[in-house]
C-alpha positions in Angstrom: 29.3 55.8 213.1 31.8 53.5 211.6 29.3 50.7 211.4 26.8 53.0 209.7 29.3 54.1 207.0 30.4 50.5 206.6 26.8 49.4 206.0 26.3 52.2 203.5 29.4 51.0 201.6 28.0 47.5 201.6 24.6 48.7 200.3 26.2 50.7 197.6 28.2 47.7 196.5 25.0 45.6 196.5 23.2 48.2 194.4 26.2 48.4 192.0 26.2 44.7 191.7 22.5 44.6 190.9 22.9 47.3 188.3 25.8 45.4 186.7 23.7 42.2 186.7 20.7 44.1 185.2 22.9 45.6 182.5 24.5 42.3 181.8 21.0 40.7 181.6 19.8 43.4 179.2 22.9 43.0 177.1 22.4 39.3 177.0 18.7 39.7 176.1 19.7 42.2 173.4 22.2 39.8 172.0 19.6 37.0 172.0 17.1 39.3 170.2 19.8 40.3 167.6 20.7 36.6 167.0 17.1 35.7 166.8 16.4 38.5 164.3 19.4 37.5 162.2 18.2 33.8 162.4 14.8 34.9 161.1 16.2 36.9 158.3 18.6 34.2 157.2 15.9 31.6 157.4 13.6 33.7 155.3 16.3 34.0 152.7 16.9 30.3 152.8 13.2 29.7 152.4 13.4 31.4 149.0 15.8 28.7 147.8 13.0 26.1 148.1 11.2 27.2 144.9 14.0 28.2 142.6 14.1 24.8 140.8 10.4 25.0 140.1 10.7 28.6 138.8 13.7 27.6 136.5 11.7 24.7 135.1 8.5 26.8 134.6 10.4 29.5 132.6 12.0 26.8 130.4 8.7 24.9 130.1 6.6 27.9 128.8 9.3 29.6 126.7 11.2 26.8 125.0 9.2 23.5 125.3 7.1 24.2 122.1 10.2 25.5 120.3 12.2 22.3 121.2 9.4 20.0 120.2 8.7 21.6 116.9 12.0 22.9 115.7 14.4 20.3 117.1 12.3 17.1 117.4 10.2 18.1 114.3 7.1 17.1 116.1 3.8 18.0 114.5 2.4 21.3 115.8 -0.9 19.8 117.0 1.0 17.0 118.9 3.3 19.6 120.5 0.2 21.6 121.6 -1.4 18.4 123.0 1.8 17.9 125.1 1.4 21.3 126.7 -2.3 20.7 127.3 -1.5 17.4 129.0 1.0 19.2 131.3 -1.6 21.9 132.1 -4.3 19.4 132.9 -2.1 17.2 135.1 -0.9 20.3 137.0 -4.5 21.5 137.5 -5.6 18.1 138.8 -2.6 17.4 140.9 -2.6 20.7 142.7 -5.8 20.2 144.9 -5.0 16.5 145.4 -1.5 17.3 146.7 -2.9 20.0 148.9 -5.3 17.6 150.7 -2.7 14.8 151.0 0.1 17.1 152.3 -2.2 18.3 155.1 -2.9 14.8 156.3 0.2 12.8 155.8 3.9 13.5 156.4 5.7 16.8 156.8 5.9 19.7 154.4 9.7 19.2 154.0 9.3 15.5 153.2 6.7 16.3 150.5 9.0 19.1 149.1 11.9 16.7 148.9 9.8 14.0 147.2 8.6 16.5 144.6 12.1 17.8 144.0 13.4 14.3 143.4 10.6 13.6 140.9 11.3 16.9 139.1 15.1 16.1 139.0 14.4 12.7 137.4 12.0 14.0 134.7 12.7 17.6 133.8 16.2 17.3 132.2 15.0 14.4 130.0 12.3 16.6 128.5 15.0 18.5 126.6 17.0 15.5 125.5 16.3 13.6 122.4 14.5 10.4 123.3 16.2 7.0 122.9 15.6 5.7 119.4 14.4 9.0 118.1 16.8 9.7 115.2 16.9 13.1 113.6 14.8 13.4 110.4 13.1 10.1 111.1 9.4 10.4 110.6 8.2 6.8 110.6 4.9 6.0 112.4 6.6 3.9 115.1 9.1 6.6 116.0 6.3 9.2 116.1 4.2 7.1 118.5 7.2 6.3 120.6 8.3 9.9 120.8 4.8 11.1 121.8 4.4 8.4 124.5 7.9 8.9 125.8 7.5 12.6 126.4 3.9 12.3 127.6 5.1 10.0 130.5 7.9 12.4 131.3 5.5 15.4 131.3 3.1 13.6 133.7 5.8 12.9 136.2 7.3 16.3 135.9 4.0 18.1 136.4 3.1 16.0 139.4 6.5 16.6 141.0 6.2 20.4 140.2 2.8 20.5 141.8 4.1 18.8 145.0 7.0 21.3 145.3 4.7 24.3 144.7 2.0 23.3 147.2 4.3 22.1 149.9 6.5 25.2 149.7 3.5 27.5 149.8 2.0 25.6 152.7 5.2 26.2 154.8 4.4 29.9 155.1 1.5 29.6 157.6 3.6 27.1 159.6 6.6 29.4 159.8 4.8 32.3 161.4 1.4 33.7 162.3 2.8 37.3 161.8 1.3 38.8 158.7 4.4 40.9 158.2 6.7 37.9 158.2 4.3 36.1 155.8 4.5 39.1 153.5 8.3 39.0 153.6 8.3 35.3 152.7 6.0 35.9 149.8 8.1 38.8 148.5 11.3 36.8 148.8 9.6 33.9 147.0 8.5 36.3 144.2 12.0 37.8 143.9 13.5 34.3 143.6 11.0 33.6 140.8 12.0 36.7 138.9 15.8 36.0 139.3 15.2 32.4 138.3 13.4 33.4 135.1 16.1 35.9 134.2 18.7 33.3 134.8 17.1 30.9 132.3 17.1 33.5 129.5 20.7 34.6 130.3 21.9 30.9 130.3 20.1 30.2 127.0 21.5 33.3 125.4 25.1 32.4 126.5 24.7 28.8 125.3 23.3 29.9 121.9 26.2 32.4 121.5 29.0 30.2 122.8 28.2 27.0 121.0 28.3 26.3 117.3 26.6 29.4 116.0 23.6 29.0 113.7 21.2 31.5 112.1 18.1 29.4 113.0 17.3 26.5 115.3 16.9 23.0 113.8 17.4 19.3 114.6 21.1 19.6 115.0 20.7 22.0 117.9 19.4 19.5 120.3 22.6 19.5 122.3 22.1 23.2 123.1 18.8 22.6 124.8 20.3 19.6 126.5 23.1 21.7 127.9 20.7 24.5 129.1 18.4 22.0 130.8 21.4 20.3 132.6 22.8 23.7 133.7 19.4 24.7 135.0 19.0 21.3 136.8 22.4 21.7 138.4 21.5 25.1 139.8 18.1 23.8 140.9 19.5 20.7 142.6 22.0 22.9 144.5 19.3 25.3 145.5 16.9 22.7 147.0 19.8 20.8 148.6 20.9 23.9 150.5 17.2 24.5 151.4 16.9 21.1 153.1 20.2 21.4 154.8 19.9 25.0 156.1 16.2 25.5 156.5 14.7 24.6 159.9 10.9 24.5 159.8 9.7 25.7 163.3 5.9 25.3 163.3 3.9 27.7 165.5 1.0 25.3 166.0 1.3 22.5 168.6 -1.5 20.2 169.6 -2.0 19.2 173.1 -3.5 15.8 174.2 -6.3 17.5 176.2 -8.1 18.7 173.1 -6.7 22.3 173.1 -4.8 23.7 170.2 -2.2 26.2 171.0 -1.6 28.9 168.3 1.0 31.5 169.1 0.1 31.8 172.7 -3.7 31.5 172.4 -5.7 28.3 172.9 -9.0 27.1 171.7 -11.1 24.1 172.6 -12.2 21.9 169.7 -15.8 21.0 170.3 -18.9 20.2 168.4 -19.2 23.9 167.5 -16.3 23.3 165.1 -18.5 21.1 163.0 -21.2 23.8 162.8 -18.5 26.3 161.9 -17.4 24.1 159.0 -21.0 23.9 157.9 -21.2 27.7 157.9 -18.0 28.0 156.0 -19.2 25.5 153.5 -22.5 27.4 153.0 -20.6 30.6 152.5 -18.4 28.9 149.8 -21.6 27.7 148.1 -22.9 31.2 148.2 -19.7 32.5 146.6 -20.1 29.9 143.9 -23.6 31.2 143.1 -22.3 34.7 142.6 -21.9 35.8 138.9 -19.3 38.3 140.1 -17.0 35.4 141.1 -16.9 34.1 137.5 -16.6 37.6 136.0 -13.6 38.4 138.3 -12.1 35.0 137.4 -12.3 35.8 133.7 -10.2 38.9 134.3 -7.4 36.8 135.7 -7.9 34.0 133.1 -7.6 36.4 130.2 -4.6 38.3 131.7 -2.8 34.9 132.3 -3.8 33.7 128.8 -2.2 36.8 127.3 1.0 36.3 129.4 1.2 32.5 128.7 0.6 32.8 125.0 3.2 35.6 124.7 5.8 33.4 126.5 5.0 30.4 124.3 4.8 32.0 120.9 7.3 34.9 121.0 10.2 32.4 120.6 8.3 30.5 117.9 7.6 33.8 116.1 11.3 34.8 116.2 12.2 31.4 114.9 9.6 31.8 112.1 11.1 35.2 111.3 14.6 33.9 111.2 13.7 31.3 108.6 12.8 34.3 106.3 15.4 36.8 107.6 18.3 35.0 109.2 20.5 38.0 109.6 19.7 38.6 113.3 20.8 35.2 114.6 19.2 32.6 116.8 20.1 34.3 120.1 17.0 36.5 119.7 15.0 33.6 121.1 16.8 34.2 124.4 17.4 38.0 124.4 13.9 39.1 123.5 12.1 37.1 126.3 14.8 38.5 128.6 13.8 42.0 127.7 10.1 41.1 128.0 10.7 39.7 131.6 12.8 42.7 132.7 10.0 45.0 131.5 7.5 43.0 133.4 9.5 43.1 136.6 10.0 46.9 136.3 6.3 47.7 135.7 5.3 45.3 138.5 7.4 47.4 141.0 6.1 50.6 139.5 2.5 49.5 139.8 3.0 48.4 143.4 3.5 52.0 144.4 1.1 53.7 142.0 -1.9 51.3 141.9 -3.6 53.1 144.9 -3.6 56.3 142.9 -5.4 55.0 139.8 -7.4 52.1 141.2 -7.4 48.4 140.2 -9.9 48.7 137.4 -8.2 51.7 135.7 -4.8 49.9 136.1 -6.3 46.8 134.3 -7.7 49.0 131.6 -4.3 50.7 131.0 -2.6 47.3 131.0 -5.1 45.9 128.4 -4.5 48.9 126.1 -0.8 48.5 126.3 -1.3 44.8 125.4 -3.5 45.7 122.5 -0.9 48.3 121.3 1.8 45.6 121.2 -0.5 43.3 119.2 -1.3 46.1 116.7 2.3 47.0 116.4 3.2 43.3 115.5 0.4 43.2 113.0 1.2 46.5 111.2 5.0 46.9 111.5 6.8 43.7 112.6 7.4 42.1 109.3 10.4 39.8 108.5 12.4 43.0 107.6 11.6 44.9 110.8 14.5 46.2 112.8 15.6 44.5 116.0 15.0 47.7 118.0 11.3 47.5 117.1 11.1 43.9 118.3 12.7 44.9 121.7 10.2 47.8 122.0 7.3 45.4 121.4 8.7 43.0 123.9 8.8 45.9 126.4 5.1 46.7 125.8 4.1 43.0 126.1 5.9 42.8 129.5 4.3 46.0 130.7 0.8 45.1 129.7 0.9 41.6 131.0 2.4 42.5 134.4 -0.1 45.4 134.9 -3.2 43.2 134.1 -2.0 40.3 136.2 -1.3 42.4 139.3 -4.5 44.4 139.0 -6.7 41.3 138.4 -5.3 39.7 141.6 -6.1 42.9 143.5 -9.7 42.8 142.1 -10.0 39.2 143.2 -8.7 40.2 146.7 -11.4 42.9 146.8 -14.0 40.4 146.0 -12.9 38.1 148.9 -12.8 41.0 151.3 -12.8 39.9 154.9 -13.6 36.3 154.1 -10.0 35.2 153.9 -10.9 31.7 155.1 -12.6 31.2 151.7 -9.7 32.7 149.8 -7.9 29.4 149.1 -11.0 27.9 147.5 -11.6 30.9 145.4 -8.0 31.1 144.2 -8.0 27.4 143.4 -11.1 27.9 141.2 -9.4 30.7 139.3 -6.1 28.8 138.9 -7.8 25.7 137.8 -9.6 27.6 135.0 -6.4 29.4 134.0 -4.4 26.3 133.4 -7.1 24.5 131.4 -7.9 27.5 129.2 -4.2 28.0 128.4 -3.7 24.4 127.4 -6.9 24.3 125.3 -5.9 27.6 123.6 -2.5 26.2 122.6 -4.0 23.0 121.2 -6.5 25.0 119.2 -3.8 27.3 117.8 -1.5 24.4 116.8 -4.3 22.5 115.3 -4.8 25.1 112.6 -1.1 25.5 111.8 -0.1 24.5 108.3 1.9 21.3 107.9 4.2 23.1 105.5 5.9 26.4 106.4 5.3 27.7 102.9 1.6 27.5 103.4 1.5 30.0 106.3 5.0 31.7 106.5 3.9 34.2 109.2 1.5 32.0 111.2 2.9 32.9 114.7 2.9 36.6 113.8 -0.9 36.1 113.4 -1.1 34.2 116.7 0.5 37.1 118.6 -1.8 39.5 116.8 -5.1 37.9 117.0 -4.9 35.3 119.9 -3.0 37.7 122.3 -5.0 40.7 121.1 -8.2 38.8 121.5 -7.3 37.9 125.1 -6.8 41.7 125.8 -10.2 42.5 124.2 -12.0 39.8 126.1 -10.3 41.1 129.3 -11.7 44.6 128.6 -15.2 43.3 128.0 -15.0 41.2 131.2 -13.8 44.3 133.0 -16.9 46.3 131.9 -19.2 43.7 133.2 -17.3 43.2 136.4 -17.2 46.9 137.1 -21.0 47.1 136.8 -21.7 44.0 138.9 -19.2 45.0 141.6 -21.2 48.0 142.5 -24.1 45.8 143.3 -22.1 43.1 145.2 -24.2 41.6 147.9 -23.1 41.5 151.5 -21.9 38.1 152.5 
């Protein structure tokens, strides 16, 4: 009996020991899962730091580059427009080239670091008066030297910008195959872009208010743009430095020497069938290129982007033009009005995200186009040099709302066109993006080519640009929408 009870006690102790070990193992596993979840979340946030410098530069490039060239450097309008076109063309050409090279040579982080260094060495100099370029000096030699100097800087800046953009985007598939995690990374990237743009306008507003105050911007204000670019560069350098120190790129794809490719636990054998698969994919891309609907859908995005880009470029120039007639508002408007525009765009983007399923992509695009047209008509009829600042802020709110709604809805329409053929999505989006960059650059050159050499000849030229160029983009978007809607009903099965 005693031995029986003794063995029972021993068994109970063994069972209790196993329970304790199991509980300890579960706690350890839970702790590992918690740490892993925290590691993933923190790494996702660190990933967002990798594109902050690019976003800061892009906001400064579109909003203040033309203003700096024309008002501070006193560059001819057509030459300043040609500089923007040069940048857009270099960006359009560099993007696919960098994409192909980054997939074949080196790592994504090495490419990202290389691009960041190029941007650091070129971007701050874009907003610093060139060596030998004296204020109010208009000799032929100085004009040619100024144009050549900034053209070289723009080429290097746009190549570096494209390297950072493509390498940063290409990290997303390498980080995870989970669609939810990829969506989180994309959302973090977009939020970083929004915060970066808002930061540029806030810094510009503070610098314009804190430094020697002036009612309008002229050649003596070059140091203000220099200070803004240096502050932005400091923030950007700190961001990409933290990114490279803290971010650990853990790829999910590992190749084995036996010819198998492991992808998140699944394996596939690369055989001759892969070549036939590539041929099928190529034939389907060619089939997409033969579809009129592809180009009609591309026009929706191009015209929405054109409206947005022209607004960013010419709102500061319009405000500077207005200040030359009515200087009572002060030069800080060139920072505060774009800030309101971007906040409005961000707000309506969030609103549209939850409501777009209720109204549909086409109806959303139509609503956004009408808001854009309303802002253009308001500028034409009411925003004269004596208009109140409140009206200008309201128009900026409409511009932000209309541009954000048309941009988001046009991307959704493009996604509907691609449908289940996601493997052709990159090619289709590259076509659309290439056209957008070229059209924007050509439009700016055309607008600047018709500008009067003397301000007295066309005192409200940029008011007309915001009315007719931006309004024309909205009208063309509505026309393209009507054709796209009719063609989409008859979209062939691919």
